[in-house]
C-alpha positions in Angstrom: 6.3 16.9 16.8 2.6 16.8 15.8 3.1 20.3 13.9 6.4 18.7 12.0 4.2 15.8 11.4 1.1 18.1 9.7 3.2 21.0 8.6 6.7 20.1 8.1 9.7 20.6 10.1 11.4 24.2 10.7 13.6 25.0 8.2 16.8 24.7 10.4 15.9 21.2 11.4 15.3 19.5 7.9 19.1 18.8 7.1 19.4 17.1 10.3 16.2 15.2 10.2 17.0 14.1 6.7 20.3 12.8 7.6 19.2 10.9 10.5 16.0 9.5 8.7 18.3 8.4 5.6 15.9 10.9 3.2 16.6 13.8 1.3 15.8 17.4 2.4 12.9 17.5 -0.5 11.4 14.8 1.1 10.0 17.2 3.8 9.0 20.0 1.1 7.8 19.1 -1.7 4.5 19.8 -2.4 4.2 17.5 -5.1 4.6 14.4 -3.0 1.5 13.0 -1.4 2.2 11.4 1.7 1.4 7.6 2.1 -1.9 7.6 3.6 -0.9 4.5 5.7 2.4 4.1 7.3 3.6 1.0 8.6 2.9 0.1 12.1 3.7 -3.3 14.3 -0.1 -4.3 13.7 0.9 -4.4 10.1 4.0 -6.7 10.0 4.2 -10.4 11.2 7.6 -10.7 13.0 8.8 -13.8 14.0 8.7 -12.9 17.7 7.3 -9.5 18.9 8.4 -10.5 22.4 12.4 -10.6 21.8 12.2 -8.1 19.2 13.5 -4.8 20.8 11.5 -1.7 20.0 14.3 0.2 18.2 14.5 -2.8 15.6 10.9 -3.2 15.2 11.0 0.7 14.4 13.5 0.3 11.9 11.7 -2.5 10.3 8.6 -0.1 9.8 10.5 2.6 8.5 12.3 0.3 6.1 8.9 -0.8 4.9 8.0 2.8 4.6 11.0 3.1 2.3 10.1 0.4 0.1 6.6 1.5 -0.2 8.0 5.1 -1.3 10.1 3.2 -3.9 6.8 0.9 -4.9 4.8 4.0 -5.6 7.5 5.6 -7.6 7.7 2.5 -9.9 4.3 2.3 -10.0 3.4 6.0 -11.5 6.1 5.7 -13.7 6.5 2.2 -15.1 2.8 0.1 -13.8 4.1 -2.8 -15.5 7.7 -3.2 -14.5 6.9 -5.4 -11.8 5.1 -8.9 -11.9 1.4 -8.9 -10.9 0.2 -10.1 -7.4 -1.1 -13.8 -7.8 -0.7 -15.0 -4.3 -2.7 -18.1 -3.5 -4.5 -17.3 -0.5 -6.2 -19.7 1.6 -9.8 -20.4 0.6 -10.9 -20.1 4.2 -9.7 -16.6 4.1 -11.4 -15.9 0.9 -14.6 -17.4 2.5 -13.8 -15.2 5.6 -13.2 -11.8 3.7 -16.4 -12.3 1.6 -18.1 -12.8 5.1 -16.4 -10.5 7.5 -15.6 -7.5 5.1 -12.3 -6.6 3.9 -9.6 -7.1 6.7 -10.6 -9.1 9.7 -10.0 -6.9 12.4 -12.6 -8.3 15.1 -9.9 -10.4 17.4 -13.2 -13.1 18.0 -13.3 -13.7 13.9 -9.7 -13.9 13.9 -9.6 -16.7 16.7 -12.2 -18.4 14.8 -10.5 -18.5 11.5 -7.3 -19.3 12.9 -8.5 -22.3 14.4 -9.7 -23.9 11.2 -6.2 -23.5 9.2 -4.5 -26.7 8.6 -0.9 -25.2 7.6 0.1 -28.7 6.3 -3.0 -29.0 4.1 -3.1 -25.1 2.7 1.0 -26.1 1.8 0.0 -29.1 -0.5 -2.7 -27.2 -2.0 0.0 -24.1 -2.7 2.2 -26.5 -4.2 -0.6 -28.1 -6.5 -2.0 -24.6 -7.7 1.9 -23.5 -8.1 2.8 -26.6 -10.0 5.5 -27.3 -7.8 4.9 -31.1 -7.9 6.9 -33.0 -4.8 10.2 -31.9 -5.7 12.2 -29.7 -3.7 12.3 -25.9 -4.4 15.3 -24.6 -6.2 15.1 -21.0 -5.6 12.2 -19.8 -2.9 13.0 -16.2 -3.3 12.6 -16.4 -7.4 9.6 -18.3 -6.1 8.1 -15.5 -4.1 9.0 -12.8 -6.7 7.2 -14.8 -9.4 4.0 -14.1 -7.7 4.2 -10.8 -7.2 5.7 -10.7 -4.0 8.6 -7.8 -3.1 11.7 -9.4 -1.6 14.1 -7.1 0.0 17.0 -7.7 2.9 17.1 -5.9 5.8 20.2 -3.9 6.0 22.7 -4.3 9.1 20.3 -5.5 11.6 21.4 -7.9 14.4 21.0 -11.5 13.7 19.5 -12.3 16.6 16.5 -10.0 17.2 14.7 -10.1 13.7 15.1 -13.3 11.3 12.4 -11.9 9.0 8.8 -9.7 8.6 6.2 -9.2 6.0 3.4 -7.0 5.2 0.7 -6.1 3.0 0.1 -2.7 1.8 -0.4 -1.9 -1.7 1.9 -5.0 -2.6 2.9 -7.6 -0.4 6.4 -7.4 0.7 8.9 -10.0 2.7 11.9 -8.5 4.5 14.9 -10.9 5.1 17.6 -10.8 7.7 20.8 -12.6 6.2 22.9 -11.7 9.3 23.0 -14.9 10.6 24.7 -16.3 7.2 22.6 -19.6 6.9 21.0 -19.8 3.4 18.9 -22.9 4.7 17.4 -20.7 7.2 16.6 -17.8 5.0 14.9 -20.3 2.9 12.5 -21.3 5.8 12.1 -17.8 6.9 10.8 -16.8 3.4 8.1 -19.5 3.1 7.0 -18.6 6.9 6.3 -15.3 5.7 4.6 -16.7 2.5 2.4 -18.8 5.0 1.5 -15.3 6.6 0.7 -13.6 3.4 -1.5 -16.8 2.6 -3.0 -17.4 5.6 -3.4 -14.8 7.5 -3.7 -11.9 5.3 -6.3 -9.7 6.5 -6.1 -11.2 10.3 -4.0 -8.2 12.0 -1.2 -9.6 13.6 -1.9 -7.5 16.9 -5.4 -8.9 16.9 -6.0 -10.0 20.5 -8.8 -12.8 21.5 -10.5 -11.3 24.3 -9.0 -13.1 27.5 -6.1 -13.9 26.1 -2.6 -12.7 26.6 -0.8 -10.8 24.1 1.5 -13.6 22.8 -1.1 -16.5 22.5 -2.2 -15.0 19.0 1.1 -14.5 18.2 2.3 -17.9 19.0 -0.5 -19.6 16.9 0.2 -17.5 13.9 4.1 -18.5 14.5 3.0 -22.0 14.7 1.1 -22.4 11.6 3.6 -20.4 9.7 6.1 -22.8 10.5 4.1 -25.9 9.8 3.2 -24.2 6.3 7.2 -23.4 5.5 8.3 -27.0 6.8 5.4 -28.9 4.7 6.2 -26.4 1.7 10.1 -27.0 1.9 10.2 -30.3 2.7 6.6 -32.0 1.3 5.8 -35.2 3.3 5.6 -37.9 1.0 9.2 -37.9 -0.6 10.6 -36.8 2.5 9.3 -40.1 4.3 10.8 -42.1 1.7 14.2 -40.1 1.7 14.9 -39.4 5.2 17.5 -41.5 7.4 16.3 -43.8 9.8 18.9 -42.3 12.1 18.9 -39.8 15.1 22.4 -39.1 14.0 22.4 -35.5 12.8 25.0 -36.2 10.4 22.9 -38.2 8.0 20.7 -35.2 7.9 23.2 -32.4 7.0 23.9 -35.4 3.8 20.6 -34.0 3.1 20.6 -30.2 3.1 21.8 -29.7 -0.5 19.2 -31.9 -1.8 16.0 -30.3 0.1 17.6 -26.8 0.6 16.9 -27.1 4.7 18.6 -27.1 7.9 19.6 -30.4 9.4 17.6 -29.3 12.1 14.4 -28.5 10.1 14.8 -32.1 8.4 14.9 -33.7 11.9 11.8 -31.9 13.1 10.1 -32.8 9.5 11.1 -36.6 10.0 9.6 -36.5 13.5 6.2 -34.5 11.7 6.2 -37.3 9.1 6.3 -40.4 11.6 10.0 -41.3 10.4 11.1 -40.6 14.4 8.9 -40.8 17.1 9.2 -38.4 20.0 12.1 -40.5 21.8 13.9 -40.8 18.8 13.7 -37.0 17.8 14.7 -35.7 21.3 17.9 -38.0 21.2 18.6 -36.6 17.5 18.3 -33.0 19.0 20.6 -33.8 21.9 23.2 -35.0 19.8 22.7 -31.9 17.5 23.3 -29.5 20.6 25.9 -31.5 21.4 27.8 -31.1 18.6 27.2 -27.2 18.9 24.9 -26.7 16.0 22.5 -24.3 17.4 25.0 -21.7 17.3 25.3 -22.7 13.8 25.4 -25.9 11.6 28.7 -26.5 9.7 29.5 -24.3 6.4 28.0 -25.6 3.1 31.1 -27.1 1.7 30.3 -25.5 -1.9 30.3 -21.8 -0.7 26.5 -21.7 -1.3 25.1 -18.2 -0.4 21.8 -16.7 0.0 19.3 -16.4 -2.9 19.5 -12.8 -3.7 16.2 -10.6 -4.7 16.2 -9.2 -8.2 12.9 -8.0 -8.9 12.9 -4.9 -7.0 16.0 -3.7 -8.6 15.0 -4.8 -11.9 11.7 -2.9 -11.9 14.0 0.3 -10.9 16.3 -0.4 -13.6 13.2 -0.9 -16.3 11.8 2.9 -14.7 15.3 4.3 -15.1 15.6 2.8 -18.6 12.5 4.2 -19.9 12.8 7.7 -18.5 16.1 7.7 -19.5 17.0 8.6 -15.8 20.2 8.0 -13.7 19.5 6.1 -10.1 20.2 9.5 -8.8 17.2 10.9 -10.2 14.9 8.7 -9.9 16.5 8.6 -5.9 15.7 12.1 -5.7 12.1 11.8 -7.0 11.5 9.1 -4.2 12.9 11.2 -1.9 15.8 8.6 -0.8 19.5 9.5 -0.6 21.1 7.0 -3.6 23.0 4.9 -1.1 20.2 3.9 1.2 18.4 3.2 -2.1 21.1 0.5 -3.1 21.3 -0.7 0.2 17.3 -1.8 -0.2 17.9 -3.1 -3.5 21.0 -4.5 -4.1 22.7 -4.7 -0.1 24.5 -8.2 -1.2 26.0 -6.7 -4.4 27.0 -3.9 -2.2 28.3 -5.6 0.8 30.3 -8.6 -0.7 33.2 -8.5 -2.5 35.5 -11.1 -3.5 34.6 -14.7 -3.5 32.6 -16.9 -4.9 29.0 -16.5 -4.9 26.6 -19.5 -5.8 23.0 -19.9 -5.9 21.6 -23.0 -4.5 20.4 -23.9 -8.0 23.7 -23.2 -9.5 25.5 -25.5 -6.7 23.1 -28.7 -7.7 23.8 -27.9 -11.4 27.8 -28.0 -10.5 27.1 -31.4 -8.8 25.9 -32.6 -12.2 28.5 -31.0 -14.2 25.9 -28.7 -16.0 27.2 -25.1 -15.0 30.5 -23.7 -13.8 31.1 -21.1 -10.8 31.7 -17.6 -12.1 33.5 -15.4 -9.3 31.9 -12.6 -8.3 33.2 -8.9 -9.2 33.9 -6.2 -7.0 30.8 -4.5 -5.4 31.2 -1.4 -7.3 31.3 -3.2 -10.6 28.1 -5.4 -9.5 26.3 -2.1 -9.0 27.6 -0.4 -12.3 26.3 -3.6 -14.2 22.9 -3.4 -12.4 22.0 0.4 -13.1 24.6 1.6 -15.8 28.2 2.0 -16.0 27.7 5.5 -16.1 25.8 6.3 -13.3 28.4 7.5 -11.1 26.4 10.5 -9.6 26.5 10.5 -5.8 
């Protein structure tokens, strides 16, 4: 295997290896293609729970990250201005620590000291102020991340029980979301959770281990801070304190999901954090929540609201192809990824969802006030043709 990595696989193994890895055979032999200097590894990625994420799923996610980087590198080479410049509001603490420690805080003790200083709720307030969000609910979280230059992709065909989301920053920040649980409110929280890692923990290696601590200890601290940041970003304390029901009835919180774009469970927890519910009341609310069976999934949104769909990456690829007069198949060949896996990375919802009505959360809110009407989604292939051009029918 070591020889394969340095000089390429034997000719009689190339086709089988390409099929297994979802790349084109030329990926292994094109002399003009410079390899990615650093591949995505576990230490580069923030997983919600390393303990319950099977190694096979982590490896798949890391492989997806490498494919995303190949696409991004091709776009940067062919159309450098096709993607939004990165303007991530990183923590002042992190910026100061970066200046003091150097690029990347790889020393475990330094990372541990930095984590002790971070106040996630305060950081969320500052980020909201810097982005001009005020105290209103965020209409579209994915759109917000993309406006900051973060590339958002959806991981195809991954179990709903193993990976909620993960993120990394190599060349450009990337957030990968798993929509298998079909809960748009949870996915909004997951996206902001990953934004927290990028804003608060970039440079602090996900695998840093303060001496004398177990492997899980730093992970738990990172995850706890990311959860607190996401909650404060999604449901700001001031307006939520005024709006929150003075009740332990989960249905009272369910009725506020659309306004805040957050799950009933997240809203109840925010009520506890903001002092609306005391510990005893929160426990009572969660007991009722569990008795309703909502831990396995809250009642579906009555309007048919669907997940927020990333657009920046596929628009960048489309812009690149239009400028060069290329078909998507030619771009796929340049990248070294077959067209179908390329589409699954850029537009998985368009490929997999056919029929029914697909409505964003912001569009749903507008329909409640009579501003816009829902539009039925077209066939998946028609969606793909509309994205990449009706005449691109190559395999």
